[in-house]
N, C-alpha and C positions, 0 to 999 in steps of 0.2 A: 598566467596568461587568463584563465577564467577570472579571476579578480578583478585584471585590468579590466575586462570587457564589460562586465555589472557595476566598474566602479566602487567596490570595495576594498581598493589596497590602503592599507593601513600599516603602520609600524609597530604593533601591540599584535599583531597575529604573525606566530611563526610556526613554520614547516620544518618537520625533519624526518628525514628519509633513516629510518629505521627500522627494524622487526624484530629486534631485541628486545624485551621487557629490562631487562638490566639498565642497558643502553638507554634508552629512555626516562628512567624513573633518574638516572643521574642527571639528563637534560632537563628533566622537571625541576629537581632539586634547583638548579642553577637560574631556571627560567621565573619558578613561583608561579603560573600560569592561576588566572581564574577559571579555565574554562581546559578541558583535555577531550580531543577525539582521536578516536581510534579508526583509522580505515586501512585494512579491514580486520577483525579481529580473528579471522581465520588466516590471515599473513603474517600472524603474531606468534614468536616463539618465545621460550624460556629454557636458559642454560638448566635447570633444574630437572627437565622430563628431556629423559635421550628419546625425540620420535620428530616426524617430521612438522612444520606447520601444517595447520589444517584437521590436526588429527585430533580426536577425541580430548587424551589428554593432555594434548597443549590448548587446546579451548578453552577445555576447564580449567586449566592451572593458570592462564593467562588472566580468563576472568576471573579468578580468584583475587590475582595478584593485585587488578585494579577496583576491586572491590574494597580490599582491604585499605590501597590508596586512599580511594573516596571516601571512607567512614572515617577513616584517623587525618586527615586534611581537612575535610570538608569543601572539598572540590568536585564539582560534579563531571562527572567522564560519562562520554556518548562514545558508545560502540557500535559502529556501520557493522551490520555481518551480511552474509553473503545468501540468497536463500534459493528456493528449490525451484526445480519448474511449476510444481503446484504451489509456490505463493508463501509458503511456510518458512520458517529460520532454519537456514542450512545448519547440520554439527548437533552437536549434545543437547538432548531436551533441559539438561540440567541449566543450562545457556540462561534458557529464559525465566526457570526458577532461581534463578543467583540473582537480577537484575529489580530494581524496582518498578521499572515500566519498561514499555514494549510499543514503539513506534514503530507502524506500517504506511507506506505513500501504496494508496492505488492510483490504475490510470489504465487509460489505451497509448498507446505509442502515436494513433493517429489523430489523436487529439490534446489541447493544450492545458486541459484540466487534470491538475491532480487532486484525489482526498486524502487525507491525515486522518488517520485512527490512532486510537489507543487500545491496545487489544491485551495489555497489562495495565493497572494504575495501582501501586499498594500504598498510596498516599491520595486515592480520593476515586473518582467515575469515573467510565470509559465509554459514556453515552454521549461522550460530547465529539463532533467532527469536524475539522476545518476545511476547506475548499480555496484551493490555490489557484492561480494562473501562472504557466511556464514562459516565459516571452525573452528578451533578450539583457533584460536588464536581473533577469530570476525569478524566484518568486512572488507574485504579488497575489496579497489578500483577496478573495472574492466578496464583496459585500452582502449580494444581492445574487446567490446560486439561483435561482428559478429563473430569473433572464436568460441565464445562458443553457438551461436543461429545458428551455423551451423554445422552440423554431417559432420566428414571428411570420406569420402569415395573414396578409388582409380577408382570406374567408378560406370558410371551412374546407378540407380536405379530406376524402375515405381512407381511412383504415388510420386513423390519427382520433387520441382520446388523450385527454390533460387529467391526472391523477394526482391527489394528495399523497405523499408518503411521507414515514416520519424516519430521518436517519439520526441515532443516537437522541436528541434530546432536540435534533433540531427539525422543524416540517419544510419539507419539500415539495414543488410542483414539478414533474416529470412528465416528457411527452412520451406515451408507448405509439409507436408506428408500426402495425400488422399487413399483413398481405397475403392473399391467400388466390391461387392458379391452380390451374388444372396441368396434373403431376405431366409429364414429358414422359417419362418412363415408369417400369412397372410400378419400383417401389415407390413411394410420396415422400418428401423430404420434411424434415422438421427442425428449422433452423431459427436459432433464439441468439440476439447478442445482449446480453446484461441481464437476461432472465433464466432463471433455471428451466432448464429442458425439460426435465424431469414435471415440474407442476405446468407447461404447458402441454404436458401428453394429458396430461390428468383431465384441463380445462378442455381440450378437443375432445375427450370422450364426451364429458360432460353435457358438451353444446350438441356432439352429435344424438345421446342416446335421450336428451330431455326436451331439446327442441327441433329438433330432427334437421339439424343442418347433417350435409352425406359431404361431411370433411374426410371420409376414410380413403378417395383418391385425389386428395387436392394437395398441395405443395403450400407450406405455410410459414412464413417468415415474420420474425417481430424483431424489434428492434430497440432499444429505450436508448432515445437523444441525450445527447453531449455528452458521451462514455462514461455516464452513472452505471454502474450497475448493483442490481437488487441484495440489499443485505442478507435477503434468504437465499440467495444463491451462492455453492459452494464455489464457485467456478472465477473467483475473483484473481482479475493480472494485479500483480505486484510488482512494484519496481525497487524496493528495499525494505530492511527491516533494520531500524534504529533502536538500539537499547540503553536506557539511561539508568545512571548510578547517580545517586545525592545523598 
């Protein structure tokens, strides 16, 4: 249904509803595909291990079987993996060491833009980043990310600053929005979206100590427009992790 919606129906794409690796390889031998996608590796199991799917031993052994298949046949294998609440790849850490490349989608559910990073690349650099727009026709490449990260305004607005940042090898212009107001409660709030909260606290302390701003009794809010999250921040929201073997 999704393929029909985005207009990507084709006779060369096959879908197999199977979770056993032995049955999967049987169908692979018949079809002889040029690309294999496993969704997801935590739901696959092998008959050689007597444990439930998603366990450490099952994930490790299933990944090893697809690794051997990819190396022997030279067919690329994409293994889509579940993620934890922190955005890291679920399951044993050995899974990341076995594959050649780890790709990670990042973004915000309230925005239509997605960032694609390579957190590991055995045969190349991890400094490149891709920005895509999610629409009804699927993912579309964003050629000029600065246009979507900066909100167009006809006149200057207080609390808004434009800054240049470097995401991998790509320079970006981002818009930072800040608001300071009198604290309504006893304890002032410190809220940030897309920016490291600890770094914000340090900057506020420097402004109060060196510049004389009385921020100890103020609520401070900071936001990076466009749903982009600073590379320095560890609190990136991730949608999925994809491992590639080639």
